[in-house]
N, C-alpha and C positions, 0 to 999 in steps of 0.2 A: 369124682370122689374126693380128690384133694381139695377142691374148692368148697365142698360141703364141710369137710373137716376144718377148713379155715374159718368158715362162718360160725360153726359150733364153737371154735376156740374164742372168737370175738364175744359171743354170747356168754360163755363161761367167764371170760374176763370181766365183762360188765356186771355179772351176778356177784363175782368176788368183790368188786368195788362196792356194790350196793350193800353187802353184808359187813363191810368195814375192813376187809383185808388190805394191808398196806400196798400201795400202788406198785412199788418195786417188786414185792414178793409175788403179786398177781401177774405182773408182766413176765418175770423170770419163770414162774411155775408153769403158766399156760404155754409160754414160748418153748420151754424145755420139753414138756410132755408132748406138745403138739408136733414139734420137730421129730421127737423120738417115734411117734406113731407113723409119721410120713416117711421116715428113713430107718433109723435104728437107734437104740439106746446109746451105743458107743459113739456113733456119729454126733448125736446131740450133746453128749458129755464132752467130746473133743471140741465142738464148736464153742461151748460155754467157757471151757478152760482157756481156749485161744483168745476169746473175746476179753476175758478178764486180764490176760497178760498184755494184749495189744493196747487196751485202753489204759491199763495201769502204767505202762511204759511210754505212753504218749506225752511228749514234752509239752504240748499245748495245754494239757490239763493242769500243769503245774501252777498256772495262774489262778485257778479256782481256790485252792487253799490259801494262797497269798492274799487274794482279795477278801476272802472270808475272814482271815486273821486281821487284816487291816480294818475291816468293818467292826469287828468286836472290840479291837483296841480303841478305835475312834469313839465308839459308843461309851467306853469306860473312861475316856479322857476328858469328858465334859463338853464334847462338841454339840450334843443335843441342847444342853442348857444355854451354851453360847449362841447357837443359832436361834433358839427361842427368844432369848433376851434381845438379840439384834432385831429380829422381825417384829417383836412386840413393841419395842420402842418406836419403830418407824411406821407401824401400821395400826396400832391400837386406837389412834384418834379417829379412824374411819368407822362409820356405822357398820356393825357386823364384822369388825376387823378380825375377830378370832378365826373366821373362815379363811381369810387371806393369809393370816399368820400360819395357819395349818399348812396351806399349799406352799408358801414360801419356805417355811422351816423344813418341810418334807423334801423339797427340791434341793436345799442346801445339804440336808442329811444324806440324801441319795447320792449326791456328788461326792460325799466323803466316805460313804460305806457301801453303796450299791445294794443295800438290803431293804426291800419293801416292808417285810413283816416287822423287822426291827424298828423301822421308822414309825410304823403304825403304833406299835406298843410303846416305844420310848417317848414319842411325842404325845401320844394319847394319854399316858399316865400324868403328864404335866398339864396338858391343855384341856382334856375332856372335863375334869371336875370344874374347871373355871368356866367352861362353856355352859354347863348345867347351872352353875351358880348365877350366871349372868343372863339366864332366860333363853338360851339358844335351843332350837329344835333338836331333840335328842337323836332322832333317826338321821336327820341331815348332818348333824355333827359327826356321828360315827361313820356315815357314808362318806363324808369328806375326808376323814382320817384314812378309811380303807382305800379310797380312790387315789388320794394324794400319795399314799405309801407306794402305790404301783409305779410311780414315776421313776423309781429306782430300777425298774426293768429296762428302761430306755437309756437313762443317763449313765455314763461310765462312772465307776466300774460295774458293768452289767454281766452277771453270770450267764443268763440265757443267750446273750450275744456271743459270749465266749464259746458256749456249747454249739451254737449254730455254726460259728466259724470253724470249729473242730470237725464237725461231721460233714461240712460241705467244702472244706479246704479254702474258704474265703479268708482274706487277710483279717486277723482279729483286731489289729490296730486300727484299720480302716473302719471296721464295724463299730468299734467303741467311739471313734470320732463321729461317725454318722448318727449316733444316738443323741448327740448334744442338742442340735437344733430341734428335732422332734420332741425331745423331753421338755425343752423350754417352751415350745409351742403348746404342748399339752398343759403345762402350768399356766400359760397365758390364757388359754381357752377356758380352763377351770375358773380363773379369776374373772374373766369377762362374763362368763355364764352366771357366776354368783352376783356380780354387779347388776346384771340384767334382772335376775330374780329379786334382788333387794329393791329395785325400782318398781318392778311390776307387781310383785306379791311379797312384800317384806314379812308378812305374818307366817309365810311358809318357812322362813329362815330363823326368825327370832320373835320372842314374845315381847312386844313393845313395852308392856307394863313393867317387866322385870329387867329390861335392857339397861346395862350399865357400861360405862366406858371409862377406862383410866386414861388420863392425859399425861403426856411426857413433855418436859421442857427440852429445848434444843441441847442444853448441857447434858441432860440425862441420856439423850439419844447418842450424842457423841461419845459418851462413856462406854457404850456397848461396842463400838467399832474395834478396839484392840482385841476383844474376845474372838473376833472373826479370823484372826491371823492363821489359826490352825486349819480352818476350812480352806482358806486361800492357798495355803502351802500344799495341801493335798490336791487341790484342783490343778495347781501349777505342775505337780509331779505327774498326775495321771493324764490330764488333757494336754497341758503344755509340753510335757516330756514326750508323749507319743506323737503329737502334732509336729514338733520340731525334729523328730527322728532321733532325739537324744537317747530315748529308752525304748526297748521293746515292751509289749504288754507285760511279759513276765518280770522284766527288770523294774518296770513301774510298780507292779504289785509288791515286789520285794522291798523296794525303797519306801513305798507307801506304808507297808507294814512296820518297817523299822522306825519311820517318823512318828507314826501313831503310838508305837511302843514307847518312844521317848516322851511323847505328850502325856501318855498314861502315867508314867513314872513321875513326871513333873507335877501332876495333879494329885496323885494318891500317895506318893512318898512311901511311908512305911507299910501301908496297906497294899502296895503294888503287887507283891509276890502272890498273895491269895487271889487277887483279881486276875493277874496274868495267867495263873494256873487254870482258873475257871474259864477264861476266854479261849485259851488254847484248846481246852477240852471241848468247849462248845463248837469252835471252828472245825475241829477234827470230826466231831459228830455230824455236823451238817454236811461237811465235805464227803464223809462216808455215805451219807444218805443220797447225795447227788450222784456219787459214783455208782451206787447200787441201782439207782433209777436209770442211769446211762446203760449199764450192763443189761438190765432187764429189758430196756427199750430195744437194744440191739438184738437180743435173742428173740424177742417177740416179733420184731420186724423181719428177721430171718425166717421165722415160722410162716408169717404172712406171705413172704416172697415165695417160699417153697410150696405153699398151698395154692398159689396162683391168684390170690386176692389182688396183689399189686399189678399182675398182668391184666386183670380185668379193669383196674383203675386206669391203666395206660391208654385205654380207649379215649381218655380226655385229650390225648395228643392230637386228635383230629378236630378238636374244637378251636375256634378263634382264641388267640392269647388272652384277651380281656375276659371272655367267658370262662376260660379255664382258671384264670386268677380269681374270679368271683366264686366259682365252685369251691376252690380250696379255702377261700375266706369263710364261706358258709360251713364247710366241713370242719375247719378249725374252731369256729364258733360253737358248733354243736358238740365237738369233742371237749371243748373247754367247759361246757355245761355239766359234763358228767364225769370227767376225770381230771387228774392233776395236769395243769397246763404245761409244766415242764416235760412231762412224759409225752403229752400230745405233740409238743414241738419236736421231740426227738424221734417220734414215730412218723409223723407226717412230713417234716421238713425235708428228709432225703428224697422222698417221692415227689413232693411239690417242686423241689429244686431241680430235679432231673427233667421235669416236664416244662417248667416255666423259665429256667435260666437261659435257654436259647433265645428267648424273646425279651427278657427283662434283665436289668442290672442285678447281679447277685447280692451286692451290698444292700440295695434298695429292697430286694425281696426279703432279706433277713430282717430288716426293720419292720416290714409289713407283717411278717410272721410273728415276730416278737411282740408287736403291738396287739395282735390277736391273742397272744399269750396273756398279755396284760388285761385285755378286756375280759378274758376268761376268769381272771382273778376276782372280778366283781359281778359275775354272772351266776344266778341261781341254776341248779340247786347246790352245786359244790361251792364255787366262789370262795376260794381259800382266804382271800384278803378280807372278805366279809366276816368269816368266822374268827379271824384274828381280831378284827375291830369289835366283834360281839363280846369278846372276852373282857372288854373294858366296862361293859354294863350287862351283866348276866340277866337282869330283870327285864330288859327290853325284848319283846317278842321278835323272832327272826323275820317274820313277814313284814314288820314295820321297817326293819333295816333294808329289806329287799326293795320296798317302795322308795325309800330315801336314796338308795344307790342308783335307781333308774335315771335320776337327773344327771348323774355323772356318767352313766353308761351312754346316754345320748351325746354328751360332750365328747366322749371318747370316739364315738362314731364320726363326729364332725372332724376330729383330728385325723382319723383314718382316711376319710374322704380327701382331706387336704393333702395328705401324704401321697395319695394315689394320683391326684390331679397335678400336683407339683412335686415330682420326684427329685427335682433339683434341691429341695430343702434337705433331703437326706444325703445326696451325693456331693453337695458343694464342698463341705469341709474336708472329707477324705480326698477329693480330687485336688483341692488346694494344697493339702499336705503332700500329695504325690508330686505335684508340679514343683513345689518348693524343694523337694528332695532331689530333683533332677539337676 
């Protein structure tokens, strides 16, 4: 009977998502009512209140608002324009260069802010009108912005990696370091894939008749280098500080937020107060949303555990480790198609970790799961990153954007396969930092 209630709860949850109920509210509502039906109202209420207190007082979560604040301050301090100017000067001479500029700028922006959606919007507002003007394929341009924006999910400061570390008790600093090489690998595969497409089928990327390219002199290129110092400083604090053991992730987030706060004031001067007020409000709102999703996921997971759904899934324990890994990758992919990928990570990761961690490195597992989180961001029908990119051109039909995104979806699968075949790419940097600290 409990198992039937669990299945009904999942179906109701999916229906609520389909009619547009917020993911956090759907998780919390179904989890609370489902657990109340299986036990009692008072027990369910006690569990929810305890979950809110435990997660709200969890020191590991303190890094989330700090990274959020750093991201918003960095965005308001002119880092996007500086990154765009830098990459434009050095890559515009290449045929179809705006695609590579998008990937390179998004990678730099991700390293400074950790926000994929912010990267897509901030960079898209600058570069997409230019892409349209210069004859670039609209759906491929928006797809490139959506896909490149998701690089922030891997490269530190990455909120999904922080959440994974918190719920599995894996070292957050090691997870953030582990994301560096896969993030750069992904950017490299995007670039190589675009080069291949440009050689094999250039008409797919750009209208040759409308194509224009601005050329930069060496002097103009060198002038853009000083503008990159803010990004370099943030990279040194986040990656260098954690790698050297000088800062914990929380300390790196706090110092990074302070540095970007200073950069914001230096750029905006008298207008700074209004901008800071807005950025603090936005960071608090997004942090509240993340916290709401975390609480909802914990309550919903508890309901599924109590109903016996997770016990049923534990049958995967008897499968060979590689088969179990592939099953969870497929499950995560399907979940990412229909629900918020962060919520999917929070629900599935604890179960997947308990089954797979005896056979695989926990840090590597985290990067694989978060990579699937990222792929879910560009997978229909939900594909949050695609909807963010679509906001840049409301006249473009969504189905066209879907077709454009498939090119990058295939590249993401290639990155995933490489990460599975060569786990050392993920574990090398955190292992090196661990040895260095001994």
